[in-house]
KEKOLFI-523992 format. One record per residue: residue in three letters; z, y, x of N, C-alpha, C in turn. Coordinates in pm, whole numbers, padded with zeros to 5 digits, always signed. Atoms other than C-alpha are relative to their C-alpha. Example, Ala and Ser with C-alpha at 12.3 -4.5 7.8 and 13.67 -1.06 7.14 Angstrom:
<atoms>
ala+00000-00119+00089+00780-00450+01230+00000+00120+00090 ser-00006-00119-00082+00714-00106+01367+00073+00109-00077 
</atoms>
This chain:
<atoms>
met+00116-00118-00069+00733+00049+00278-00115-00078-00071 ile+00076+00135+00032+00536-00299+00130-00031+00067-00171 asp+00016-00037+00126+00577-00179-00245-00045+00138+00012 leu+00051-00112+00001+00492+00173-00190-00192-00014+00039 leu+00156+00010-00049+00138+00069-00015-00054-00067-00112 arg+00056+00059+00102+00097-00188-00290-00034+00103-00146 ala+00025-00091+00104+00146+00111-00560-00129+00105+00027 phe+00088-00083-00056-00077+00344-00354-00146-00055+00028 phe+00104+00041+00022-00359+00092-00354-00046-00035-00142 val+00070-00001+00139-00368+00067-00724-00004+00131-00046 val+00038-00125+00011-00346+00421-00734-00130+00044+00012 leu+00125+00003-00035-00685+00423-00573-00075-00082-00083 glu+00103+00054+00081-00837+00175-00744+00002+00052-00147 glu-00011-00027+00139-00732+00323-01082-00078+00151-00006 gly+00090-00096-00002-00838+00671-00991+00091+00127-00031 ser-00102-00055+00084-00534+00815-01190+00147-00050+00044 leu-00185+00043-00003-00143+00821-01149+00019-00055-00137 asn-00008+00063+00134-00152+00777-01529-00022-00138-00006 arg+00060+00120+00000-00377+00469-01525+00103-00095+00093 ala-00059+00049-00099-00196+00349-01210+00138-00044-00068 ala-00135-00002+00047+00149+00372-01373+00003-00061-00120 thr-00012+00083+00123+00071+00209-01692-00049-00151+00065 arg+00039+00139-00069-00095-00086-01484+00142-00047+00086 leu-00119+00059-00099+00252-00107-01254+00126+00005-00108 his-00120+00008+00092+00466-00073-01554+00123+00069+00022 val-00088-00057-00025+00650+00212-01455-00031+00157-00055 thr+00041-00126+00045+00649+00586-01553-00075+00079+00085 gln+00106-00099-00095+00390+00854-01422+00103+00088+00096 pro-00063-00074-00082+00671+01065-01259+00071-00083+00111 ser-00076+00126-00102+00849+00736-01080-00129-00022+00100 leu+00109+00017-00112+00509+00687-00946-00036+00094+00107 ser+00003-00146-00030+00463+01033-00862+00098-00004+00168 arg-00126-00018-00091+00799+00989-00672-00040-00107+00133 gln+00067+00074-00092+00650+00668-00481-00071+00051+00072 met+00121-00033-00107+00340+00817-00350+00059+00117+00070 gln-00103-00087-00122+00580+01125-00212+00067-00057+00070 ala-00038+00081-00119+00759+00888-00029-00059-00046+00070 leu+00103+00075-00055+00482+00704+00104-00062+00121+00101 glu+00073-00090-00108+00340+01057+00225+00111+00044+00090 his-00081-00029-00082+00669+01134+00376+00032-00067+00119 glu-00014+00057-00089+00678+00833+00549-00093-00029+00095 ile+00126+00014-00130+00321+00829+00693-00017+00135+00098 gly+00028-00128-00032+00351+01220+00756-00110+00087-00045 gly+00132-00095+00100+00085+01366+00520-00033-00032-00119 pro+00061+00006+00107-00076+01397+00192-00102-00087+00012 leu+00065+00112+00024-00242+01095+00103-00086+00022-00114 leu+00069+00021+00139-00395+01182-00245-00039+00127-00018 glu+00039-00130+00041-00580+01490-00347+00010+00006-00135 arg-00028-00010+00123-00462+01547-00700-00095+00117-00093 gln+00076-00106+00078-00736+01707-00937+00021-00036-00172 thr-00027+00027+00139-00775+01747-01304-00058-00135-00060 ser+00077+00110+00058-00980+01460-01325+00052-00144+00029 gly-00058+00105-00073-00733+01208-01136+00020+00038+00148 val-00022-00023-00129-00691+01158-00780-00098-00063+00112 lys+00075+00038-00111-00866+01099-00483+00036-00009+00178 pro-00102-00023-00131-00778+00996-00097-00043+00112+00062 thr+00058-00066-00120-00777+01244+00172-00024-00055+00106 ala+00040+00061-00138-00872+01197+00505+00091-00116+00072 leu-00125+00075-00014-00527+01075+00572+00013-00136-00067 gly-00005+00124+00073-00533+00831+00286-00102-00060+00018 gln+00101+00067-00054-00870+00701+00386+00033-00095+00103 ala-00045+00061-00120-00718+00620+00721+00136-00108-00010 thr-00112+00054+00029-00417+00508+00570-00048-00163-00043 val+00042+00105+00042-00629+00252+00368-00066-00083+00126 ala+00049+00093-00140-00830+00125+00696+00101-00035+00066 cys-00104+00065-00074-00516+00057+00880+00078-00105-00075 met-00116+00101+00081-00264-00060+00597-00059-00111-00075 lys+00017+00083+00079-00472-00248+00400-00017-00170+00075 pro-00016+00144-00069-00525-00569+00654+00154-00033+00008 val-00171+00034+00025-00131-00541+00683+00034-00049-00113 leu-00027+00003+00157-00073-00544+00326-00091-00153-00034 glu+00072+00146+00039-00320-00855+00287+00040-00113+00096 arg-00087+00103-00105-00165-01024+00604+00158-00023-00078 tyr-00153+00008+00057+00193-00971+00444+00030-00110-00106 glu+00013+00087+00121+00060-01110+00130-00055-00159+00029 ser+00026+00107-00042-00100-01405+00296+00106-00068+00056 gly-00073+00031-00040+00158-01484+00498+00149-00034-00073 leu-00088+00035+00106+00421-01458+00207-00005-00133-00088 ala+00026+00135+00069+00230-01723+00010+00011-00121+00043 glu+00007+00122-00051+00210-01941+00296+00165-00046-00004 leu-00178+00018-00047+00628-01922+00362+00033-00041-00152 arg-00048+00051+00145+00660-01997-00039-00024-00134-00023 his+00022+00101-00037+00435-02278+00046+00093-00114+00039 gln-00071+00077-00115+00632-02413+00292+00119-00032-00076 arg-00118+00040+00104+00927-02382+00073+00016-00091-00053 gly-00017+00129+00103+00832-02656-00148-00002-00149+00095 gly+00053+00145-00046+00734-02909+00126+00026+00008+00139 ser+00019+00018-00127+00650-02944+00476+00028+00130+00099 ala-00021-00089-00061+00739-02740+00727-00082+00030+00155 arg+00107-00089-00112+00490-02546+00968+00008+00113+00034 ser-00015-00139-00023+00492-02261+01163-00111+00086-00045 cys+00056-00110+00016+00369-01937+01082+00001+00126+00067 ala+00030-00125-00096+00206-01677+01278-00049+00120-00062 leu+00016-00123-00019+00188-01315+01263-00059+00097+00078 ala+00040-00043-00108-00031-01121+01461+00001+00157+00007 thr-00042-00118-00012+00068-00785+01555-00048+00045+00130 ser+00071-00088-00102-00036-00503+01792+00122+00102+00067 ala-00101-00062-00087+00199-00340+02040-00049+00181-00014 arg+00021-00140+00002-00001-00019+02014-00027+00037-00167 arg+00010-00068+00099+00052+00221+01733-00123+00057-00058 pro+00148-00088+00041-00231+00358+01508-00009+00120+00000 ser+00021-00176-00008-00342+00718+01536-00103+00015-00101 phe+00067-00056+00135-00451+00893+01225-00059+00115+00033 thr+00056-00135-00036-00582+01190+01447-00156-00026+00026 
</atoms>
């Protein structure tokens, strides 16, 4: 799921599946399948596909708002753990919420 979210954010940054696929070093059909898998996982369309590119749907915007902090925290935690691997053993805390996000 993390890789799908990373790809989703690249698609939004590029505004195009083709440009995002180039940046991610994958084919456009492969990236399209990844976006479909993420849409299936979340439960609805995240991207509005247009001839000029893509833009997020309302659910896509909600996904950004909800999942961007999660992805940033994941990346930060991963960096901390990799740093710890090289030396000092400190604890690493990950904040979570028992409440599930609502997209409605």
